[in-house]
C-alpha positions as CSV (number, residue, x, y, z in Angstrom):
1,M,0.1,0.0,0.0
2,K,2.9,2.4,0.8
3,N,4.6,1.6,-2.5
4,R,1.2,2.5,-4.4
5,L,0.9,5.8,-2.6
6,L,4.4,6.6,-3.2
7,A,4.1,5.9,-6.9
8,I,1.0,8.2,-7.0
9,F,2.7,11.0,-5.3
10,L,5.7,10.7,-7.7
11,C,3.5,10.8,-10.7
12,L,1.7,13.8,-9.4
13,I,5.0,15.6,-8.8
14,L,6.3,14.7,-12.4
15,C,3.0,15.7,-14.0
16,T,2.9,19.2,-12.3
17,S,6.5,19.8,-13.2
18,M,5.9,18.9,-16.9
19,F,2.8,20.9,-17.3
20,P,3.1,24.0,-15.1
21,A,-0.1,26.1,-14.4
22,G,-0.8,28.5,-17.3
23,A,1.4,26.5,-19.9
24,S,-0.1,26.4,-23.3
25,A,-1.2,23.0,-24.5
26,E,-1.8,24.3,-28.0
27,Y,-0.2,22.4,-30.8
28,E,1.2,24.1,-33.9
29,H,0.7,22.2,-37.1
30,S,3.4,22.3,-39.9
31,L,1.0,22.2,-42.9
32,V,2.0,21.4,-46.5
33,K,-0.3,21.8,-49.5
34,V,-1.2,18.5,-51.4
35,N,-2.5,19.4,-54.9
36,A,-5.7,17.7,-56.2
37,K,-4.9,14.5,-58.2
38,S,-7.0,12.5,-60.5
39,T,-5.5,9.5,-62.2
40,C,-6.8,6.0,-62.6
41,A,-4.5,5.0,-59.8
42,E,-5.7,7.5,-57.3
43,A,-7.8,10.6,-57.0
44,Y,-8.4,13.2,-54.2
45,K,-9.3,16.8,-53.5
46,E,-6.7,19.4,-52.7
47,H,-5.9,19.4,-49.0
48,Y,-3.2,20.3,-46.4
49,K,-1.3,17.7,-44.4
50,C,0.7,18.3,-41.1
51,T,4.2,17.1,-41.4
52,K,4.4,16.5,-37.7
53,C,1.3,14.5,-36.8
54,G,-0.3,13.6,-40.3
55,E,-3.6,15.3,-39.7
56,L,-5.5,16.4,-42.7
57,F,-7.2,19.9,-43.3
58,L,-9.1,21.6,-46.1
59,D,-7.7,25.0,-45.4
60,P,-4.0,26.4,-45.0
61,E,-4.7,27.7,-41.5
62,G,-5.5,24.3,-40.2
63,E,-8.9,24.9,-38.9
64,Q,-11.1,22.7,-41.0
65,R,-10.0,19.1,-40.1
66,T,-10.9,16.4,-42.5
67,T,-10.3,12.7,-43.0
68,A,-8.8,10.7,-45.9
69,A,-12.3,9.2,-46.6
70,E,-13.6,12.9,-47.1
71,I,-11.0,14.0,-49.6
72,V,-10.8,10.7,-51.7
73,L,-12.6,10.9,-55.0
74,P,-13.9,8.1,-57.3
75,K,-11.1,7.2,-59.6
76,P,-11.8,8.2,-63.3
77,V,-11.5,5.9,-66.2
78,H,-8.0,4.7,-67.2
79,E,-5.9,7.4,-68.9
80,S,-3.9,5.1,-71.0
81,E,-5.3,2.4,-73.5
82,L,-5.3,-1.0,-71.8
83,Q,-2.5,-3.1,-73.2
84,Y,-3.2,-6.8,-74.2
85,V,-1.1,-9.5,-72.6
86,A,-1.4,-12.9,-74.3
87,A,-1.7,-16.2,-72.3
88,D,1.5,-18.1,-71.7
89,E,0.6,-21.3,-70.1
90,T,3.9,-23.1,-70.6
91,V,4.5,-23.8,-67.0
92,S,7.4,-25.7,-65.6
93,C,8.9,-26.3,-62.1
94,I,11.2,-23.1,-62.8
95,K,8.9,-20.9,-64.9
96,T,5.5,-19.5,-64.2
97,G,3.0,-18.6,-66.8
98,N,-0.2,-16.4,-67.0
99,R,-3.7,-16.3,-68.3
100,E,-4.6,-13.6,-70.9
101,Y,-5.4,-10.3,-69.3
102,W,-5.6,-6.6,-70.0
103,F,-3.0,-4.3,-68.2
104,C,-3.1,-0.6,-67.4
105,P,0.4,0.9,-67.7
106,D,-0.5,3.8,-65.4
107,C,-2.0,2.1,-62.3
108,G,-1.0,-1.5,-62.9
109,M,-4.5,-2.8,-62.8
110,K,-5.0,-6.3,-64.6
111,A,-8.5,-6.9,-66.1
112,E,-10.1,-10.0,-67.7
113,R,-11.6,-7.6,-70.5
114,S,-10.4,-4.5,-72.2
115,E,-13.4,-2.4,-71.2
116,S,-13.4,-3.6,-67.6
117,S,-12.5,-1.3,-64.6
118,E,-12.3,-4.1,-62.1
119,Q,-9.2,-5.8,-60.9
120,M,-9.0,-9.4,-61.6
121,P,-7.5,-12.2,-59.6
122,D,-3.8,-12.7,-60.1
123,P,-3.3,-14.2,-63.6
124,T,-0.1,-16.1,-62.7
125,V,-0.3,-19.6,-63.6
126,S,2.2,-22.0,-61.8
127,L,2.7,-25.8,-61.1
128,S,0.9,-26.9,-57.8
129,P,3.3,-29.0,-55.6
130,S,0.9,-32.0,-56.1
131,A,0.9,-31.8,-59.9
132,D,4.6,-32.2,-60.1
133,S,4.9,-35.3,-57.7
134,S,5.6,-38.5,-59.5
135,S,4.1,-41.1,-57.0
């Protein structure tokens, strides 16, 4: 019990010395402007970000807080034409292949159709360990 009281007493002394009466607890943000961006890889509104704490703001004075969800915009269509990648299913124990797909050189998205804007599962084709076993 005496140890617990001593610990509480020491905490009170430390806390009052760290935060003396009248001390300002106001934090000063260091804001940098982040220009609006709209590509097929990412899209967001212009905003300001604190280099110290990472908080986001809509104004350069740091008075209008915002969140990443509020500044993110829907991604537009792909800027570049999607490139066709032919199937290569000549797979071995040392070489992987792939199913055919369409590829965006700007954002890296892989789609099953040229008019698609949805990411497809990984098109890589490889041997499964059981397919290579000779039992």
